[in-house]
C-alpha positions as CSV (number, residue, x, y, z in Angstrom):
1,X,0.0,0.0,0.0
2,X,2.7,2.5,1.0
3,X,4.6,1.7,-2.2
4,X,2.4,4.2,-3.9
5,X,4.1,6.9,-1.8
6,X,7.7,6.1,-2.9
7,X,9.1,8.9,-5.0
8,X,6.9,11.5,-3.4
9,X,8.7,14.7,-2.1
10,X,7.5,16.9,0.7
11,X,8.2,20.6,1.1
12,X,9.4,21.3,4.6
13,X,7.4,24.2,6.2
14,X,9.3,27.4,6.9
15,X,8.8,27.3,10.7
16,X,10.3,23.7,10.7
17,X,13.3,24.9,8.7
18,X,13.9,27.7,11.2
19,X,13.8,25.2,14.0
20,X,16.2,22.9,12.2
21,X,18.9,25.7,12.0
22,X,19.9,24.8,15.5
23,X,20.8,21.3,14.3
24,X,22.6,22.1,11.0
25,X,25.8,20.4,12.2
26,X,24.1,17.1,11.5
27,X,24.7,16.0,7.9
28,X,21.1,14.9,7.3
29,X,19.7,18.1,8.7
30,X,22.2,20.2,6.7
31,X,21.0,18.5,3.5
32,X,17.3,19.2,4.5
33,X,18.1,22.8,5.1
34,X,19.9,23.2,1.7
35,X,17.2,21.5,-0.3
36,X,14.1,22.6,1.7
37,X,12.4,19.3,0.8
38,X,12.5,15.6,1.8
39,X,11.5,12.4,0.1
40,X,9.1,9.8,1.5
41,X,11.8,7.2,2.0
42,X,14.0,9.7,3.8
43,X,11.1,10.6,6.1
44,X,10.7,6.9,7.0
45,X,14.5,6.6,7.7
46,X,14.5,9.7,9.8
47,X,11.5,8.5,11.8
48,X,13.2,5.2,12.5
49,X,16.5,7.0,13.5
50,X,14.6,9.4,15.8
51,X,12.7,6.6,17.5
52,X,15.9,4.7,18.1
53,X,17.9,7.4,19.9
54,X,18.9,10.1,17.4
55,X,15.9,12.4,18.1
56,X,17.9,15.2,19.7
57,X,20.5,15.3,16.8
58,X,17.8,15.3,14.1
59,X,15.5,18.1,15.3
60,X,14.0,17.0,18.5
61,X,10.3,16.6,19.3
62,X,9.3,19.3,16.8
63,X,10.8,17.5,13.9
64,X,9.5,14.1,15.0
65,X,6.0,15.5,15.3
66,X,6.2,16.9,11.8
67,X,7.5,13.6,10.4
68,X,4.8,11.6,12.1
69,X,2.0,14.0,11.0
70,X,3.2,14.0,7.4
71,X,3.6,10.2,7.2
72,X,0.3,9.5,9.0
73,X,-1.7,11.9,6.9
74,X,-0.4,10.6,3.5
75,X,-0.8,7.0,4.6
76,X,-4.3,7.5,5.9
77,X,-5.4,9.5,2.8
78,X,-4.1,6.7,0.5
79,X,-5.9,4.1,2.6
80,X,-9.1,6.1,2.7
81,X,-9.1,6.6,-1.1
82,X,-8.8,2.9,-1.6
83,X,-11.5,2.2,1.0
84,X,-13.8,4.6,-0.8
85,X,-13.1,2.9,-4.2
86,X,-13.9,-0.5,-2.7
87,X,-17.2,0.8,-1.2
88,X,-18.3,1.9,-4.7
89,X,-17.8,-1.6,-6.2
90,X,-14.2,-1.8,-7.2
91,X,-12.9,-5.0,-5.7
92,X,-9.5,-5.5,-4.0
93,X,-8.3,-2.0,-4.2
94,X,-5.7,-2.7,-1.5
95,X,-4.2,-5.5,-3.6
96,X,-2.2,-4.9,-6.8
97,X,-3.6,-6.8,-9.8
98,X,-1.2,-9.2,-11.5
99,X,-1.1,-12.1,-13.8
100,X,0.9,-15.3,-13.7
101,X,2.7,-15.5,-17.0
102,X,5.0,-18.4,-16.3
103,X,3.7,-21.3,-18.4
104,X,5.8,-23.8,-16.5
105,X,3.7,-23.3,-13.4
106,X,0.4,-23.3,-15.3
107,X,1.0,-26.6,-17.1
108,X,2.7,-28.5,-14.3
109,X,0.8,-31.7,-13.6
110,X,0.1,-32.2,-9.9
111,X,2.0,-35.0,-8.3
112,X,0.3,-37.3,-5.9
113,X,2.1,-38.2,-2.8
114,X,3.6,-41.7,-2.8
115,X,5.8,-43.6,-0.5
116,X,9.4,-43.9,-1.4
117,X,9.2,-47.7,-1.6
118,X,7.0,-47.5,-4.6
119,X,9.7,-45.8,-6.6
120,X,11.9,-49.0,-6.7
121,X,11.2,-51.8,-9.1
122,X,8.9,-54.7,-8.1
123,X,11.6,-57.3,-7.3
124,X,13.4,-55.1,-4.8
125,X,10.1,-54.2,-3.2
126,X,9.1,-57.8,-2.8
127,X,12.5,-58.7,-1.4
128,X,12.2,-55.9,1.2
129,X,8.8,-57.0,2.3
130,X,10.1,-60.5,2.8
131,X,13.1,-59.3,4.8
132,X,10.8,-57.1,6.9
133,X,8.5,-60.0,7.7
134,X,11.4,-62.2,8.7
135,X,12.8,-59.4,11.0
136,X,9.4,-59.1,12.7
137,X,9.3,-62.9,13.3
138,X,12.8,-62.9,14.8
139,X,12.2,-59.9,17.0
């Protein structure tokens, strides 16, 4: 579902850019300040880094709040649009349509399960059965 958001870029609001000036020594923040925008994939990476101990070096609570708000709003709007489409009669809007084009899987005959003893020729099978019967009598 979120694969539809890859490649999308977000303009960073001016008040968030002003806040980030305090953290411009960080390489990631410096790049954000110079470009003024951020991609969806970078937002995801920043969120992960912030939630795993780098929050103070990447802009603090202010930046984490903006990242969460931006990601959640786009993800929910995408999900809502797909829900609306499915309510109107379009089926499986959350699943990408695809076709199986591999002829080898389409024409493959199904194999029934068999015991491994049936794979050997008849003489060997009969000999094994006799040996097994003799072993049972001895034991």
